[in-house]
C-alpha positions in Angstrom: 69.0 -10.6 -0.3 70.6 -7.5 0.8 70.1 -5.8 -2.5 66.4 -6.7 -2.6 66.2 -5.4 0.9 67.7 -2.1 0.0 65.5 -1.7 -3.0 62.4 -2.3 -0.8 63.6 0.3 1.8 64.4 2.6 -1.2 60.7 2.0 -2.5 59.2 2.7 0.9 61.0 5.8 1.2 60.1 7.2 -2.2 56.5 6.0 -1.7 56.3 7.7 1.8 57.9 10.6 0.6 55.4 11.0 -2.3 52.4 10.2 0.0 54.0 13.2 2.3 54.4 15.6 -0.5 51.1 14.9 -1.7 49.4 15.2 1.7 51.3 18.6 2.2 50.2 19.9 -1.3 46.7 18.9 -0.5 46.8 20.7 2.9 48.6 23.7 1.2 45.7 23.9 -1.2 43.2 23.9 1.4 44.9 26.5 3.3 44.9 28.6 0.1 40.9 28.0 -0.2 40.5 29.1 3.4 42.8 32.0 3.0 40.6 33.4 -0.2 37.4 32.7 2.0 39.0 34.7 4.9 39.8 37.5 2.6 36.6 37.5 0.7 34.7 37.6 4.4 37.0 40.3 5.5 36.4 42.5 2.3 32.6 42.1 2.9 32.7 43.2 6.3 34.8 46.2 5.6 32.7 47.4 2.9 29.4 46.8 4.8 30.7 48.8 7.8 31.7 51.7 5.6 28.7 51.7 3.4 26.0 50.3 5.6 23.7 53.3 4.9 23.9 53.2 1.2 23.6 49.3 1.1 20.5 49.4 3.1 19.0 52.2 1.2 19.6 50.2 -2.0 17.9 47.1 -0.6 14.7 49.1 0.3 14.7 50.5 -3.1 14.9 46.9 -4.6 18.2 47.9 -6.3 21.2 45.7 -6.7 23.7 48.1 -7.2 25.3 50.8 -5.3 27.6 53.2 -7.3 30.4 54.9 -5.5 32.1 58.1 -7.3 35.6 57.6 -8.5 38.4 59.2 -6.6 40.2 62.3 -8.0 43.6 62.5 -9.4 45.6 65.6 -9.9 46.3 66.2 -13.2 50.1 66.0 -14.3 51.8 67.7 -17.0 51.0 66.9 -20.5 54.4 65.3 -21.9 55.5 63.9 -25.2 56.6 60.3 -25.9 60.2 61.6 -26.3 60.0 63.4 -22.9 58.3 60.3 -21.2 60.9 57.8 -22.6 63.7 59.7 -21.0 62.8 58.0 -17.6 60.2 55.4 -18.1 59.6 52.2 -20.0 57.2 51.1 -22.7 55.6 47.9 -22.1 53.4 45.4 -23.8 51.4 43.1 -21.0 48.7 40.5 -21.1 46.2 40.3 -18.2 46.1 36.9 -16.6 44.2 37.3 -13.5 42.5 39.9 -11.0 41.9 40.2 -7.4 39.7 42.8 -5.4 41.0 44.1 -2.2 39.7 46.3 0.6 42.0 48.5 2.8 41.5 49.3 6.3 40.3 51.6 7.9 38.4 53.4 5.2 37.3 50.6 2.9 39.4 51.6 -0.1 38.3 49.2 -2.8 41.1 48.3 -5.2 41.5 45.8 -8.1 45.0 44.2 -8.5 45.7 42.6 -11.9 48.4 39.8 -12.5 50.0 40.3 -15.9 52.4 38.9 -18.2 55.2 41.2 -19.5 54.9 40.2 -23.1 57.4 42.8 -24.6 59.6 45.4 -23.5 59.6 48.0 -26.4 61.7 50.6 -24.3 63.5 50.0 -21.2 63.3 52.6 -18.3 66.5 54.5 -17.7 65.7 54.7 -13.8 67.0 52.1 -11.7 64.5 49.7 -10.5 63.8 49.7 -6.9 64.7 46.2 -5.6 63.0 46.8 -2.2 60.2 44.6 -0.9 56.7 46.4 -1.3 55.9 48.3 2.0 52.4 47.1 1.6 50.6 43.7 1.4 50.2 42.1 -2.2 47.0 40.0 -2.7 48.1 36.4 -1.7 45.9 34.8 -4.6 48.1 36.5 -7.1 51.5 35.6 -5.9 54.2 34.3 -6.2 55.1 35.9 -9.3 57.2 34.3 -12.1 60.2 36.5 -13.4 57.9 37.5 -16.3 55.0 38.7 -14.3 54.1 41.6 -12.5 51.3 43.4 -10.6 49.2 46.5 -11.6 46.7 48.2 -9.0 43.8 50.3 -9.8 41.7 52.3 -7.4 38.2 51.2 -7.8 36.4 47.9 -8.1 33.5 45.6 -7.3 32.6 43.8 -4.0 29.2 42.0 -3.3 27.8 42.6 0.0 24.4 40.8 1.1 23.1 40.6 -2.6 24.4 44.3 -3.5 27.2 45.0 -5.9 29.1 47.9 -4.4 30.9 49.2 -7.3 33.8 51.9 -6.7 34.3 53.5 -10.3 38.2 53.8 -11.2 39.8 57.0 -10.2 39.4 59.9 -12.7 42.9 59.2 -14.6 42.6 55.3 -14.1 40.9 52.6 -15.8 40.1 49.0 -15.3 41.6 46.2 -17.4 40.1 43.0 -19.2 41.4 39.4 -18.5 43.2 38.1 -21.5 43.4 41.4 -23.3 46.8 43.0 -24.0 47.8 46.6 -23.4 50.8 48.8 -23.9 51.6 50.9 -21.2 54.0 53.7 -20.4 55.2 52.8 -16.8 57.7 52.8 -14.2 58.8 49.3 -13.1 59.1 49.1 -9.2 59.9 46.9 -6.3 62.3 44.5 -8.3 60.0 44.8 -11.3 57.1 43.2 -9.6 54.9 46.5 -9.7 54.0 48.4 -12.7 53.2 52.1 -12.2 51.6 53.8 -15.2 53.2 57.2 -15.4 50.7 59.6 -17.3 47.4 58.1 -16.2 44.9 57.1 -18.8 46.7 58.8 -21.7 49.6 56.4 -21.5 47.5 53.2 -21.3 46.5 51.7 -24.9 44.5 49.0 -25.6 45.8 46.5 -28.2 43.6 45.1 -30.8 45.1 43.2 -33.8 48.0 45.4 -34.0 46.0 48.6 -33.5 46.7 50.7 -30.2 44.0 53.1 -28.8 44.5 55.1 -25.8 41.9 55.6 -22.9 42.9 59.1 -22.7 41.1 62.3 -24.1 41.9 62.7 -27.8 43.0 66.3 -27.0 45.8 64.9 -24.9 49.3 65.7 -26.3 50.5 62.2 -26.1 47.3 60.9 -27.5 47.5 63.2 -30.6 51.1 62.2 -31.0 50.4 58.3 -31.0 47.8 59.0 -33.8 49.5 61.5 -36.1 53.0 60.3 -36.0 52.5 56.6 -35.7 49.1 55.9 -37.0 47.9 54.1 -33.7 50.0 51.2 -35.2 51.9 49.3 -32.7 54.2 48.0 -35.6 55.1 51.5 -36.6 55.8 52.4 -32.8 57.9 49.4 -32.2 59.8 49.9 -35.5 60.5 53.4 -34.2 61.7 52.2 -30.6 64.2 49.8 -32.5 65.5 52.6 -34.4 66.0 54.7 -31.3 67.9 51.6 -29.8 70.3 51.4 -32.9 71.2 54.9 -32.6 72.3 54.7 -28.9 74.5 51.9 -29.7 
């Protein structure tokens, strides 16, 4: 009888625990949905206040878009792949998700990308900063798995009152396409949870069936080097990275 009673009590505890866990999970999901809506409303309000005149003008003219000019990046020195890899890494990433944020008080529109680091062709030589980022990360994209990181681009799209407010990517930045793969010369920061491209558009390559194509100008030193030495071929570049590693051992 005691055994049956213990089993019954155990079943009640398990079922009760499962119910409580399910209730907490449901509440958590509801809270997440509320958070997403709250961020959306906040973003719209910030953009509406910052660009009110342009939005109202577009509505009066029957337009559905407001195009904001890109920010201006200061051009950095043109470095070869050899020079860049002395300090930085070479990462193959796949875009999983994205989120647009608007920062206060100036209505700066940013697009955050969650990416999976599929392959590290070359590890950076610099120590990875293990500190917590001093800025807020988009809550919908976190937490991150050990293989995941974030990329941020100045630019993006926010819908306000039926009008798309589009901030073009900065002059040396570019947007990424979900589910696509990219090769990036970058610095991993904040415990590896933030990817910082280090040479602008020239150091970001779209991957298509083993072919890599830089977003930079064809006259750029790095763009020319990848084409002339490696034939814009990912396998050729990977083989070279593996050879470099063997030579160092």
